[in-house]
C-alpha positions as CSV (number, residue, x, y, z in Angstrom):
1,X,-9.7,21.3,-0.1
2,X,-13.7,22.1,-0.7
3,X,-16.2,19.9,-1.9
4,X,-17.0,22.5,-4.6
5,X,-13.7,22.6,-5.9
6,X,-13.0,19.2,-6.0
7,X,-13.2,17.3,-9.5
8,X,-14.4,13.6,-9.8
9,X,-13.9,13.4,-12.8
10,X,-9.5,14.6,-12.3
11,X,-10.0,12.6,-9.3
12,X,-11.3,9.2,-11.2
13,X,-8.9,9.5,-13.9
14,X,-5.6,9.9,-11.4
15,X,-7.0,6.8,-9.7
16,X,-7.0,4.8,-13.1
17,X,-3.9,6.2,-13.8
18,X,-1.6,3.4,-12.6
19,X,-3.5,0.0,-12.6
20,X,-1.6,-1.4,-10.0
21,X,-3.1,-2.5,-6.7
22,X,-1.1,-0.5,-4.4
23,X,-1.4,2.8,-6.2
24,X,-4.7,2.6,-7.1
25,X,-5.4,2.0,-3.2
26,X,-3.5,5.2,-2.4
27,X,-4.6,7.9,-5.0
28,X,-8.2,6.5,-3.9
29,X,-7.1,7.4,-0.3
30,X,-5.3,10.6,-1.2
31,X,-8.6,11.8,-3.0
32,X,-10.6,10.9,-0.2
33,X,-8.5,13.1,1.9
34,X,-9.0,15.7,-0.5
35,X,-12.7,15.4,-0.7
36,X,-13.9,15.0,2.9
37,X,-10.9,16.8,4.9
38,X,-10.4,13.2,6.6
39,X,-7.3,12.9,8.6
40,X,-6.8,9.2,8.1
41,X,-8.5,6.3,6.1
42,X,-7.8,3.1,4.8
43,X,-8.9,0.4,2.5
44,X,-9.7,-3.3,3.4
45,X,-10.1,-5.8,0.7
46,X,-13.0,-8.2,1.3
47,X,-12.5,-12.3,1.5
48,X,-16.1,-13.4,1.7
49,X,-14.8,-16.8,1.3
50,X,-12.3,-16.9,4.3
51,X,-15.0,-14.5,6.4
52,X,-12.1,-11.9,7.1
53,X,-11.1,-9.0,5.1
54,X,-7.4,-7.7,4.8
55,X,-6.4,-3.9,5.3
56,X,-4.6,-3.3,2.2
57,X,-3.9,0.8,2.3
58,X,-3.9,3.5,5.0
59,X,-3.2,6.9,5.3
60,X,-2.8,9.6,8.3
61,X,-2.4,6.8,11.1
62,X,-1.3,2.9,11.8
63,X,-4.7,0.3,11.8
64,X,-2.5,-2.6,11.4
65,X,-1.7,-2.5,7.8
66,X,-1.3,-6.1,6.2
67,X,-3.1,-8.1,9.1
68,X,-6.4,-10.0,8.5
69,X,-10.0,-9.8,10.3
70,X,-13.1,-11.1,11.2
71,X,-15.8,-9.8,8.5
72,X,-18.2,-8.7,11.5
73,X,-15.6,-6.5,13.1
74,X,-14.7,-2.8,12.9
75,X,-16.3,-0.3,10.6
76,X,-15.6,-2.1,7.7
77,X,-17.3,-5.0,9.0
78,X,-20.2,-2.6,9.6
79,X,-20.4,-1.4,6.1
80,X,-19.8,-5.1,4.7
81,X,-22.7,-6.3,6.8
82,X,-25.2,-3.3,5.7
83,X,-24.6,-3.4,2.4
84,X,-24.2,0.4,2.3
85,X,-22.4,3.7,3.6
86,X,-22.1,3.5,7.2
87,X,-21.9,6.8,9.4
88,X,-20.2,6.1,12.7
89,X,-20.5,9.5,15.1
90,X,-17.7,8.4,17.6
91,X,-15.3,6.1,16.4
92,X,-14.3,5.7,19.9
93,X,-17.2,3.3,20.8
94,X,-17.4,1.0,18.2
95,X,-16.9,-2.5,19.3
96,X,-13.3,-3.8,17.7
97,X,-11.7,-0.4,15.9
98,X,-8.3,-0.6,14.6
99,X,-7.6,2.6,15.6
100,X,-4.7,3.1,18.1
101,X,-6.5,4.8,21.3
102,X,-4.7,7.4,21.7
103,X,-5.1,8.8,17.5
104,X,-6.8,12.2,18.0
105,X,-9.6,10.4,14.9
106,X,-11.0,8.0,17.8
107,X,-13.0,10.7,19.4
108,X,-14.6,11.8,16.0
109,X,-17.0,10.5,13.4
110,X,-16.1,7.6,10.9
111,X,-17.8,6.8,7.5
112,X,-17.3,3.5,5.8
113,X,-18.0,2.8,2.2
114,X,-18.7,-0.9,0.9
115,X,-17.2,-1.1,-3.0
116,X,-19.3,-3.0,-5.0
117,X,-18.2,-5.3,-8.6
118,X,-21.0,-7.6,-10.0
119,X,-23.1,-8.0,-7.1
120,X,-20.2,-8.7,-4.4
121,X,-18.7,-5.9,-1.8
122,X,-14.8,-6.5,-2.9
123,X,-13.7,-3.4,-1.0
124,X,-14.7,-1.3,1.8
125,X,-12.9,2.3,2.4
126,X,-13.0,4.2,5.7
127,X,-12.3,7.8,6.3
128,X,-11.6,9.4,9.6
129,X,-12.8,12.9,11.5
130,X,-13.9,15.3,8.7
131,X,-12.3,18.7,8.5
132,X,-15.9,19.5,9.2
133,X,-16.5,17.6,12.2
134,X,-19.4,15.7,10.4
135,X,-20.0,13.6,7.7
136,X,-23.3,15.2,6.1
137,X,-25.9,13.8,3.7
138,X,-24.0,14.9,0.7
139,X,-20.6,14.5,1.7
140,X,-21.7,11.2,2.3
141,X,-23.0,10.4,-1.3
142,X,-20.3,12.3,-2.9
143,X,-18.0,9.8,-1.4
144,X,-19.5,6.9,-2.6
145,X,-19.4,7.9,-6.0
146,X,-15.5,8.6,-5.8
147,X,-15.4,5.4,-3.9
148,X,-17.3,3.1,-6.4
149,X,-15.5,4.8,-9.2
150,X,-12.7,2.6,-7.8
151,X,-14.2,-0.5,-8.5
152,X,-13.0,-1.9,-11.6
153,X,-9.2,-0.3,-11.1
154,X,-9.3,-2.8,-8.0
155,X,-10.5,-5.3,-10.1
156,X,-8.4,-4.9,-12.7
157,X,-5.0,-4.9,-11.1
158,X,-5.5,-7.5,-9.7
159,X,-5.6,-9.0,-13.2
160,X,-2.5,-7.1,-14.5
161,X,-0.4,-7.4,-10.6
162,X,-1.2,-11.2,-9.9
163,X,0.0,-12.2,-6.3
164,X,3.6,-13.8,-6.1
165,X,2.6,-17.3,-5.9
166,X,0.8,-16.8,-9.4
167,X,3.9,-15.7,-10.7
168,X,6.0,-18.4,-9.1
169,X,3.3,-21.2,-10.3
170,X,3.8,-20.1,-13.5
171,X,7.2,-20.9,-13.8
172,X,6.2,-24.1,-12.7
173,X,7.1,-24.4,-8.8
174,X,4.9,-25.6,-6.3
175,X,4.1,-23.1,-4.0
176,X,3.3,-23.0,0.0
177,X,2.1,-19.7,1.2
178,X,2.2,-18.7,4.9
179,X,0.7,-15.7,6.6
180,X,-1.8,-13.0,5.2
181,X,-0.9,-12.1,2.0
182,X,0.1,-8.9,0.9
183,X,1.1,-6.9,-2.5
184,X,4.8,-7.2,-3.8
185,X,6.1,-4.8,-5.5
186,X,7.0,-5.7,-9.5
187,X,10.9,-5.3,-8.7
188,X,10.6,-7.7,-5.7
189,X,8.5,-10.2,-7.4
190,X,11.4,-10.1,-10.5
191,X,13.8,-11.1,-7.8
192,X,11.9,-13.9,-6.4
193,X,10.8,-14.8,-9.5
194,X,14.9,-15.1,-10.7
195,X,15.7,-16.9,-7.1
196,X,13.4,-19.7,-8.1
197,X,14.6,-19.6,-12.0
198,X,18.3,-20.1,-10.7
199,X,17.5,-23.5,-9.0
200,X,18.7,-26.1,-11.3
201,X,15.4,-28.1,-10.4
202,X,13.0,-26.5,-8.0
203,X,11.1,-29.0,-5.6
204,X,9.2,-26.2,-3.4
205,X,9.2,-22.9,-2.9
206,X,7.4,-21.4,0.3
207,X,6.1,-17.8,0.7
208,X,6.0,-16.9,4.2
209,X,4.1,-13.2,4.3
210,X,5.8,-11.2,7.7
211,X,5.2,-8.2,9.3
212,X,8.6,-7.3,8.9
213,X,9.1,-8.3,5.6
214,X,8.7,-11.1,2.9
215,X,10.8,-14.2,3.1
216,X,10.9,-16.3,0.2
217,X,12.4,-20.4,0.9
218,X,13.2,-22.2,-2.0
219,X,14.3,-26.3,-2.2
220,X,16.6,-27.3,-4.9
221,X,17.0,-30.3,-5.1
222,X,20.4,-30.9,-7.3
223,X,22.5,-29.8,-4.2
224,X,24.6,-27.3,-6.6
225,X,25.1,-24.0,-5.0
226,X,24.5,-21.2,-7.1
227,X,25.2,-17.4,-7.0
228,X,22.4,-16.1,-5.3
229,X,23.7,-13.7,-3.1
230,X,23.2,-10.5,-5.5
231,X,19.7,-10.5,-6.3
232,X,18.5,-9.8,-2.8
233,X,21.0,-7.0,-2.6
234,X,18.9,-5.5,-4.7
235,X,15.8,-4.7,-3.3
236,X,17.7,-4.2,0.1
237,X,17.4,-7.8,1.5
238,X,19.2,-10.7,2.9
239,X,19.7,-14.1,1.8
240,X,21.5,-17.1,2.7
241,X,22.1,-20.8,1.5
242,X,22.5,-23.9,3.4
243,X,23.4,-27.5,2.4
244,X,21.1,-30.2,3.0
245,X,22.5,-33.6,2.6
246,X,20.4,-36.0,0.7
247,X,17.6,-33.1,0.3
248,X,19.2,-30.2,-1.6
249,X,20.0,-26.6,-1.1
250,X,17.7,-24.7,0.8
251,X,17.8,-20.8,0.2
252,X,16.3,-18.4,2.5
253,X,15.8,-14.9,1.5
254,X,14.5,-12.2,3.4
255,X,13.0,-9.1,1.1
256,X,10.9,-6.1,1.6
257,X,7.9,-5.9,-0.2
258,X,8.8,-3.0,-2.0
259,X,11.9,-1.8,-3.0
260,X,14.2,0.7,-0.4
261,X,13.5,4.8,-1.7
262,X,16.3,6.2,-3.8
263,X,16.7,9.2,-2.0
264,X,19.2,10.0,0.3
265,X,18.6,11.4,4.2
266,X,18.5,15.1,3.1
267,X,16.4,14.2,-0.2
268,X,14.1,12.4,1.7
269,X,13.6,15.4,4.0
270,X,13.8,18.0,0.9
271,X,10.5,15.2,-0.7
272,X,8.4,15.4,2.8
273,X,8.6,19.1,2.4
274,X,7.7,19.3,-1.4
275,X,5.1,17.0,-0.6
276,X,3.8,19.4,2.2
277,X,3.8,21.9,-0.6
278,X,6.4,24.3,0.8
279,X,8.1,26.8,-1.3
280,X,12.0,26.6,-2.0
281,X,12.8,29.6,0.4
282,X,10.5,27.6,3.4
283,X,12.4,24.8,3.0
284,X,15.2,26.7,3.1
285,X,14.5,28.2,6.1
286,X,13.1,24.8,7.8
287,X,16.0,23.0,6.7
288,X,18.5,25.9,7.7
289,X,19.9,25.5,3.9
290,X,20.4,27.8,1.0
291,X,17.8,28.0,-1.5
292,X,20.5,27.0,-4.2
293,X,20.7,24.0,-2.0
294,X,17.2,23.1,-2.3
295,X,16.8,23.3,-5.6
296,X,20.0,21.3,-6.5
297,X,18.1,18.2,-3.9
298,X,14.8,18.7,-6.2
299,X,16.6,18.5,-9.0
300,X,18.2,15.3,-7.7
301,X,14.6,13.8,-6.6
302,X,13.4,14.4,-10.2
303,X,16.1,12.7,-11.8
304,X,15.6,9.7,-10.0
305,X,11.9,9.2,-10.1
306,X,12.5,10.3,-13.9
307,X,9.6,13.2,-13.5
308,X,10.0,16.8,-14.7
309,X,8.4,18.8,-11.7
310,X,8.1,19.0,-8.5
311,X,3.7,17.6,-8.5
312,X,4.8,14.5,-10.6
313,X,7.9,13.8,-8.4
314,X,5.4,13.9,-5.2
315,X,3.0,11.6,-6.7
316,X,5.5,8.8,-8.2
317,X,7.2,8.6,-4.6
318,X,3.7,8.1,-3.2
319,X,2.6,5.6,-5.9
320,X,6.0,3.5,-5.0
321,X,6.1,4.0,-1.1
322,X,9.0,6.1,-0.7
323,X,7.5,8.6,1.7
324,X,7.7,8.4,5.3
325,X,4.9,9.9,7.6
326,X,2.2,9.9,5.1
327,X,-1.1,11.7,5.4
328,X,-1.9,7.0,6.0
329,X,-4.3,4.3,8.2
330,X,-5.1,0.8,8.6
């Protein structure tokens, strides 16, 4: 997209359209890509108290999403230290960059833009390899305006979409966390809360944030086995229940960070082509199916996303992390 056709007001309205953290960050990255033509990007959340930042969203490449890094590392570290946008002419020369060595964006420029709130840097957005081949002063100014506009949305989303541990503590549980804390989809958080609620007397809950998914350990001191099995399956998870003499019941649930996509394999293929903007005829040719069959798949996608048009279906799928191979990074 040409910067001249980019509408900041429309982009900001879209970013604020769903005040949950994951959609806010994904929409910010999507509009960053539209504005700059960048092939990849990421947003990291700053934890100055712990001296680190966490990769919270990405597009176009996999940059170790969910991991934390020291505040003096990578493009994010440069922007945090400088307290201003930083243009890196050759990302491949950056010390401790997180893009894979083989990724084409390593050979091009990158820009890291800090996001401020009440005098503190709360996040940094990084864009890689712009369409123009370089980041102009005007382009950086426009990107900074877009990026900074998301500050209140990020802060508000943290209030509206509290961490899983906070939800469980509100229910009276004693909670311990391990690993790098990551956002959890609301439906997954509800399942975890229901697991805790089913315990007759919960002594302790441990939340383990793993690369492959979320693990929730619940100790029920009463020793009574409940009907636990159905809950994790609602999100595609697994569960085990173990009786421990003199200690109670240990419930171990392994859950995804977000619920699985509701689409069939063919619908998922059609959704990806919808995201690319192909017509019914083009999709039919690509998949070797008739245009009528493609229309039926699109109708099913709109029904499952609760939308009434193609664009809204794609946006909903993106916001729920249901689309593979997103224009994603870390």
